[in-house]
C-alpha positions as CSV (number, residue, x, y, z in Angstrom):
1,X,16.1,181.5,75.8
2,X,18.1,179.6,73.3
3,X,16.2,178.1,70.4
4,X,17.9,174.7,70.7
5,X,16.1,171.4,70.8
6,X,16.3,169.6,74.1
7,X,17.9,166.5,72.5
8,X,20.7,168.6,71.1
9,X,21.3,170.2,74.5
10,X,21.7,166.9,76.2
11,X,23.6,165.1,73.4
12,X,26.9,163.7,74.4
13,X,29.4,162.5,71.9
14,X,30.6,159.1,73.0
15,X,34.3,158.5,72.2
16,X,35.0,154.9,71.2
17,X,38.6,155.2,71.9
18,X,37.9,155.8,75.7
19,X,36.0,152.6,76.1
20,X,37.8,149.5,77.4
21,X,37.9,146.6,75.0
22,X,36.8,143.2,76.3
23,X,40.4,142.0,75.9
24,X,41.8,144.8,78.1
25,X,39.0,144.2,80.6
26,X,39.9,140.5,80.8
27,X,43.5,141.5,81.5
28,X,42.4,143.9,84.3
29,X,40.0,141.3,85.9
30,X,42.8,138.7,85.6
31,X,45.2,140.8,87.5
32,X,42.7,141.5,90.2
33,X,41.8,137.8,90.4
34,X,45.5,136.8,90.7
35,X,45.9,139.2,93.7
36,X,42.5,138.5,95.3
37,X,41.1,135.2,94.1
38,X,38.0,135.4,96.3
39,X,36.7,138.6,94.8
40,X,33.4,138.4,93.0
41,X,32.2,140.8,90.3
42,X,31.1,143.4,92.8
43,X,34.5,143.8,94.4
44,X,36.2,143.5,91.0
45,X,34.0,146.3,89.6
46,X,34.9,148.5,92.6
47,X,38.5,147.8,92.2
48,X,38.5,148.7,88.5
49,X,36.5,151.8,89.2
50,X,39.1,152.8,91.8
51,X,41.7,152.6,89.0
52,X,39.8,155.2,87.0
53,X,38.1,152.9,84.5
54,X,34.3,153.2,84.9
55,X,32.6,149.9,83.7
56,X,29.2,148.6,84.3
57,X,28.9,145.7,86.8
58,X,26.8,143.7,84.4
59,X,29.6,143.7,81.8
60,X,32.1,142.5,84.3
61,X,29.8,139.8,85.6
62,X,29.3,138.6,82.0
63,X,33.0,138.4,81.3
64,X,33.8,136.7,84.6
65,X,31.0,134.2,83.9
66,X,32.4,133.5,80.4
67,X,35.9,133.1,81.7
68,X,34.8,130.8,84.5
69,X,35.9,133.2,87.2
70,X,32.8,133.5,89.2
C-alpha cells in the first residue's frame, strides 16, 4: 500500500487556460443562436459539448438569460 493521503490521490490540477472565458462562450452561443434561433440552453449546451468544449448547462443558461437569448 502507498502511504499517500486520499485527498492527494484524488487531487486534480485545474488548468485555467483550458477553461472557456465568458466572452468566448458568448461568441459560441451567438453562432449557434444565429444558425438555430429556436435552440434553448439545453440544445446549445449539447451543441457546444459536441464541439469538444465541456461547459455546465447552468453557466450557459445564466449567460443566455443575461444576453436575452432565452
